[in-house]
N, C-alpha and C positions, 0 to 999 in steps of 0.2 A: 130681453135686454138686461143689463146689469144695474146694480146699485153702486153709486160712487159716494165717497165721503170727503168732506173738506174739514180739516181739523186745525188749520193754521190761518191766521189773518193774512190778507193779501189780495192781489188782482188775479182773476182767473178768466181766461177765454174758454168758454164751455166746449168749443170745438177741440181744444187741446186735450181735454179729458177723455176723448173718444165718445162713442155713442152709448147712452145710458137711458134708462127709463125713470130712475129716481136719483136725486142728489140730496144728501143729508148734510146740512150745515151744523157742525157741532156747537155746543154751548160756549158762550162768552167770547166769541170772535167777531171780527169785522172783516167783511169781504165785499169786493166789487166784482160783479160778474158781467161778462160781455157775451151776448147771445146773437148769433146770426140766423137763428131759426131753422137750422138744418134738420132737426128732429124734435118731436114732441117730448115733453118732460114734466116731471113733478119735482118740486123743490121743497124740502122740509127744513124749517128754520128752528134751531134750538133756543134754549133759554138765554136771555140777555145777549143775544147775537144781533148784529146790525148788518143788513144786507142791502146793497144797491145793485139792482139788475138793470142793465142798459141793453136794449135789443134793437135790431134792424132787420126788417122783413121786406122782401121785394119780389120773391118768386111766386109762381103759381103753386100753391101748396095748401094743405089743410093743417096748419100749425096749431098745436095746443100746448099751453103752459099753465100749470096749476101750482100756485104757491100756497103752502100750508104753514102757518105759524103755530107750532105745537108747544113751544117753550114760553114761559112767562117773561114779560119785559122785552120781547123782541121788537125790533124796528125794521121795517122793510120799505124801500123806495123802488118803484118799478117805473121805468121810462122806456117806451118803445116808439120807433118811427116806422110807419107802414108806408110803402111806396108802391104805386101801381101805374103802369103806362102800356101803350101799344096793345090795347084790347085784351089785356090780361087781368085776371082776378086774383087779388091777394086775400086769402081767407085766414083769419086768426081767431083763436079763442084764448083769452087771457083771464084767468080766474085767480082770486086771492081769497083765502079763508083764514080768519083769526080763530084759533081753537084754544086760546089761552088768555089769561087776565093781563092787564097792563101792557098790552101790545098795540102796535100802531102800523098802519099801512098807508102809503101815499102812492097813487097810480097816476101817470100822465102818459097819454097816448096821442101822438100826432099822426094824422093820415094825410098823405099827399097823393092826388090822382091827376094824371094828365093823359092826353091823347086816347080818350075812351077807356082808360083804366078803371077798374072797379075794386072797391075794398069792402069786405064783409067782416066786420068785427063783432065778436060776442064777448062782452066783458062783464064779469060779476065780481063784486067785492063784498 
């Protein structure tokens, strides 16, 4: 899979970028990302960038998202909603790693399960 780069501030639906394994957010920009969890990915955040990632997962899959803050002064907010119903299992791995000084990450994950649905969440910050 390929590497994609975002160099301008704005809103991005990750599905519109096509399938990729790595997404690089360049230095000094503000982005809002929407993720429907159609493929696993790694997101790398540059210096003084602000990223808000909102995601929605509901299918039987083994989704993996790894956020790396490599640039100093970066701020990341991650918000996911996990849904499972009808005897299905939603499996997600959401990891965030701060590799720089003066950076911050906030993560909020809501899980809703109904009708014998199962959610398997592995989260590391």
